[in-house]
C-alpha positions as CSV (number, residue, x, y, z in Angstrom):
1,M,72.0,-47.9,105.5
2,A,70.8,-51.2,106.8
3,F,70.1,-53.4,103.7
4,C,67.4,-51.1,102.3
5,N,66.0,-52.2,99.0
6,L,64.5,-48.8,98.1
7,N,63.3,-47.2,94.9
8,A,65.4,-44.1,95.7
9,Q,64.0,-40.8,94.7
10,G,61.6,-42.5,92.3
11,Q,64.1,-41.8,89.5
12,D,63.9,-45.2,87.8
13,S,61.3,-47.8,88.8
14,T,63.4,-50.6,87.2
15,R,66.4,-50.0,89.4
16,K,66.0,-51.8,92.7
17,T,69.0,-51.0,94.9
18,T,70.3,-52.6,98.1
19,D,72.8,-51.6,100.7
20,V,75.3,-53.7,98.9
21,L,75.1,-51.5,95.7
22,F,73.4,-48.4,97.2
23,Y,74.8,-45.4,95.4
24,Y,72.2,-42.6,95.9
25,G,73.0,-39.6,98.0
26,F,71.4,-39.6,101.5
27,I,71.6,-38.5,105.1
28,E,70.5,-41.0,107.7
29,Y,69.9,-40.7,111.5
30,D,69.5,-43.8,113.7
31,A,68.9,-44.0,117.5
32,E,70.5,-47.4,118.3
33,Y,69.8,-48.8,121.8
34,Y,72.2,-51.7,122.7
35,K,71.8,-54.0,125.6
36,V,75.3,-55.2,126.3
37,D,74.5,-57.4,129.3
38,S,72.3,-57.3,132.4
39,K,74.2,-54.3,133.9
40,N,75.3,-52.2,130.9
41,S,73.5,-50.6,127.9
42,F,74.0,-47.6,125.7
43,L,72.2,-45.4,123.2
44,E,74.1,-44.2,120.1
45,H,72.8,-41.3,118.0
46,F,74.3,-42.4,114.7
47,V,74.5,-40.3,111.6
48,S,75.6,-41.4,108.1
49,Y,76.2,-39.1,105.1
50,Q,76.7,-40.4,101.6
51,P,77.0,-37.8,98.8
52,F,76.1,-38.8,95.3
53,I,79.3,-39.0,93.3
54,T,78.7,-41.7,90.7
55,D,76.9,-45.1,90.7
56,I,80.4,-46.7,90.6
57,N,82.5,-44.8,93.2
58,I,80.8,-44.5,96.6
59,F,82.0,-42.5,99.7
60,K,80.3,-42.5,103.1
61,I,81.1,-40.9,106.5
62,E,79.6,-42.3,109.8
63,F,79.7,-40.7,113.2
64,G,77.8,-41.0,116.5
65,I,77.3,-39.6,120.0
66,V,76.9,-42.3,122.7
67,N,75.0,-42.2,126.0
68,S,76.2,-45.1,128.1
69,F,74.3,-46.4,131.1
70,Q,76.5,-48.4,133.5
71,A,76.3,-49.6,137.1
72,E,78.8,-46.9,138.1
73,G,77.1,-44.0,136.3
74,N,75.9,-42.5,133.0
75,Y,78.3,-40.9,130.4
76,T,78.1,-39.1,127.1
77,T,81.0,-39.4,124.7
78,P,81.7,-39.2,120.9
79,G,81.8,-42.5,119.0
80,D,84.4,-43.7,116.5
81,L,84.7,-41.9,113.2
82,R,84.2,-44.2,110.2
83,L,85.2,-43.4,106.6
84,N,84.0,-45.7,103.8
85,Y,84.9,-46.2,100.2
86,H,83.2,-48.7,97.8
87,R,83.5,-49.5,94.1
88,N,80.5,-51.0,92.5
89,F,80.7,-53.5,89.6
90,L,77.2,-53.5,88.2
91,S,75.8,-56.4,86.2
92,P,74.7,-55.7,82.6
93,Q,71.2,-57.0,83.8
94,Y,71.1,-54.7,86.8
95,G,67.5,-53.9,87.5
96,K,66.3,-57.2,86.0
97,A,65.9,-60.7,87.5
98,G,69.2,-62.3,88.5
99,Y,72.6,-61.2,89.5
100,Q,72.7,-57.4,90.2
101,G,76.4,-56.9,90.8
102,T,79.3,-56.9,93.3
103,T,80.8,-54.2,95.5
104,A,84.2,-54.1,97.1
105,G,85.5,-51.5,99.5
106,I,87.2,-50.5,102.7
107,K,86.2,-48.9,106.0
108,F,88.7,-46.9,107.9
109,I,87.9,-46.5,111.6
110,I,89.4,-43.6,113.6
111,P,89.3,-44.2,117.5
112,T,87.6,-41.0,118.6
113,G,85.4,-43.0,121.1
114,R,86.4,-45.0,124.2
115,S,85.7,-48.6,125.0
116,E,85.0,-48.1,128.7
117,F,82.0,-46.0,127.7
118,F,81.0,-48.4,124.8
119,S,81.6,-45.6,122.3
120,G,84.6,-47.0,120.5
121,F,87.2,-49.7,120.1
122,D,90.3,-47.8,121.2
123,S,92.0,-49.0,118.0
124,W,92.9,-47.8,114.5
125,S,91.2,-50.3,112.2
126,L,90.5,-51.3,108.7
127,E,87.5,-53.3,107.5
128,P,87.7,-54.7,103.9
129,I,84.2,-55.4,102.5
130,V,82.9,-57.4,99.6
131,G,79.2,-58.1,98.7
132,S,76.8,-59.1,96.0
133,S,73.1,-59.0,95.4
134,W,70.4,-60.8,93.3
135,Q,66.8,-59.9,92.3
136,F,64.1,-62.5,91.9
137,E,61.6,-62.9,89.0
138,N,59.2,-61.0,91.2
139,P,61.1,-57.6,91.4
140,A,59.7,-56.9,94.9
141,W,62.0,-59.7,96.3
142,S,65.8,-59.6,96.5
143,Q,68.7,-61.2,98.4
144,G,72.3,-60.4,99.1
145,I,75.4,-61.4,100.9
146,L,78.1,-59.2,102.5
147,A,81.5,-60.4,103.9
148,R,83.9,-58.2,105.9
149,Y,86.9,-58.6,108.1
150,Y,87.6,-56.2,111.0
151,L,91.4,-55.7,111.3
152,S,92.8,-53.7,114.2
153,F,96.4,-52.6,113.5
154,A,97.2,-50.1,116.3
155,S,95.7,-49.1,119.7
156,L,95.5,-45.9,121.6
157,P,98.2,-45.3,124.2
158,D,97.7,-47.4,127.4
159,K,94.8,-49.2,125.7
160,K,94.3,-52.8,124.7
161,Q,94.1,-53.5,121.0
162,R,90.7,-54.6,119.7
163,F,90.3,-58.2,118.6
164,D,89.9,-59.0,114.9
165,Y,86.8,-60.8,113.6
166,L,85.1,-62.1,110.5
167,R,81.6,-61.0,109.7
168,M,79.2,-62.7,107.2
169,E,75.7,-61.2,106.5
170,Y,72.9,-62.4,104.4
171,Y,69.6,-60.7,103.7
172,L,66.2,-61.6,102.2
173,G,63.9,-58.7,101.5
174,Y,60.5,-57.7,100.1
175,E,59.9,-54.1,99.1
176,N,57.5,-51.9,97.2
177,R,57.4,-48.2,96.8
178,K,56.0,-47.7,100.4
179,I,57.3,-50.4,102.7
180,G,60.3,-52.8,103.0
181,V,60.6,-55.9,105.2
182,Y,63.9,-57.7,105.6
183,F,65.3,-60.7,107.4
184,E,69.1,-60.6,108.1
185,P,71.2,-63.3,109.8
186,D,74.6,-61.8,110.9
187,Y,77.4,-64.3,111.8
188,R,80.6,-63.1,113.5
189,Y,83.7,-65.2,114.3
190,I,86.6,-64.1,116.5
191,P,89.7,-66.2,115.5
192,S,91.8,-65.3,118.5
193,K,89.1,-66.5,120.9
194,D,87.6,-69.3,118.7
195,N,84.3,-67.7,119.5
196,H,81.2,-67.9,117.2
197,N,78.3,-65.4,117.4
198,L,75.0,-65.4,115.5
199,F,72.6,-62.5,115.4
200,L,69.2,-62.3,113.7
201,K,67.8,-59.0,112.5
202,F,64.3,-57.9,111.4
203,D,63.8,-54.6,109.6
204,L,60.8,-52.6,108.7
205,N,61.1,-49.5,106.5
206,F,58.4,-47.0,105.4
207,N,58.8,-44.5,102.6
208,A,56.8,-41.4,103.4
209,N,57.6,-39.9,99.9
210,S,60.4,-40.0,97.3
211,K,62.7,-38.0,99.7
212,L,61.9,-39.2,103.2
213,G,61.7,-42.6,104.9
214,F,61.5,-44.1,108.4
215,K,62.9,-47.4,109.8
216,L,62.5,-49.7,112.7
217,S,64.6,-52.8,113.4
218,N,65.5,-55.3,116.1
219,K,68.7,-57.5,116.2
220,Y,69.3,-60.1,118.9
221,R,72.0,-62.6,119.7
222,V,71.1,-66.2,119.2
223,F,74.4,-67.6,120.5
224,G,77.8,-66.3,121.4
225,D,79.5,-64.3,124.1
226,Y,80.6,-61.0,122.5
227,F,79.4,-57.7,121.1
228,F,75.9,-57.3,122.6
229,E,72.7,-59.1,123.5
230,N,70.1,-57.0,121.7
231,L,69.9,-53.9,119.5
232,V,66.8,-51.9,118.8
233,T,67.0,-49.1,116.1
234,V,64.6,-46.3,115.2
235,G,65.6,-43.8,112.5
236,F,64.9,-41.9,109.4
237,Y,66.7,-41.2,106.1
238,V,66.5,-38.3,103.6
239,F,67.5,-38.7,99.9
240,L,69.5,-35.8,98.6
């Protein structure tokens, strides 16, 4: 879930959660439209499922179906399968102003997609993740940071191994029980190419009730040469 600071299920109005420490059970669907360059784009139907286990141990599975639109034709293929595990270390003052806690985890990426169709990376990969969040005196405002490193360790037969990269994200968000608005810089560095990329993202979320919410976001590349030029996302989420 993209840095949502939601009062999930209305269970505890003092517990403001973010994507960094988000432990509630949910199912999310996103239609993500990527403009890669002037000739190529693709639409990914992306589904995330996170069962509620505990507020400490978090498991999530992510999968997508990709429609790619290329100069030589249109294709539909499965995306990569992503398995996530996080462990939360909640602050004693979680839910009050100040430091909320830290999470550390790992994402395991299984190459079920294909790079020529923009549906995968053609590589078995790991992505270690660590992040923390803070709440302001005004509980409607929060901020957080997230650092991750994409590490490719094996490629599919006859395929080129994906490059590794460092990713640093920050978010500043305002939310109440109905709407959430977020600003999210996303910096990515590719060591093997000495290439720097910066994206800016703006999110708008709307909670229809304690179970259902909708989201709209736009992310665009400020500078850099890799990944994509622009990403528009429309989706919904259901709390379990």
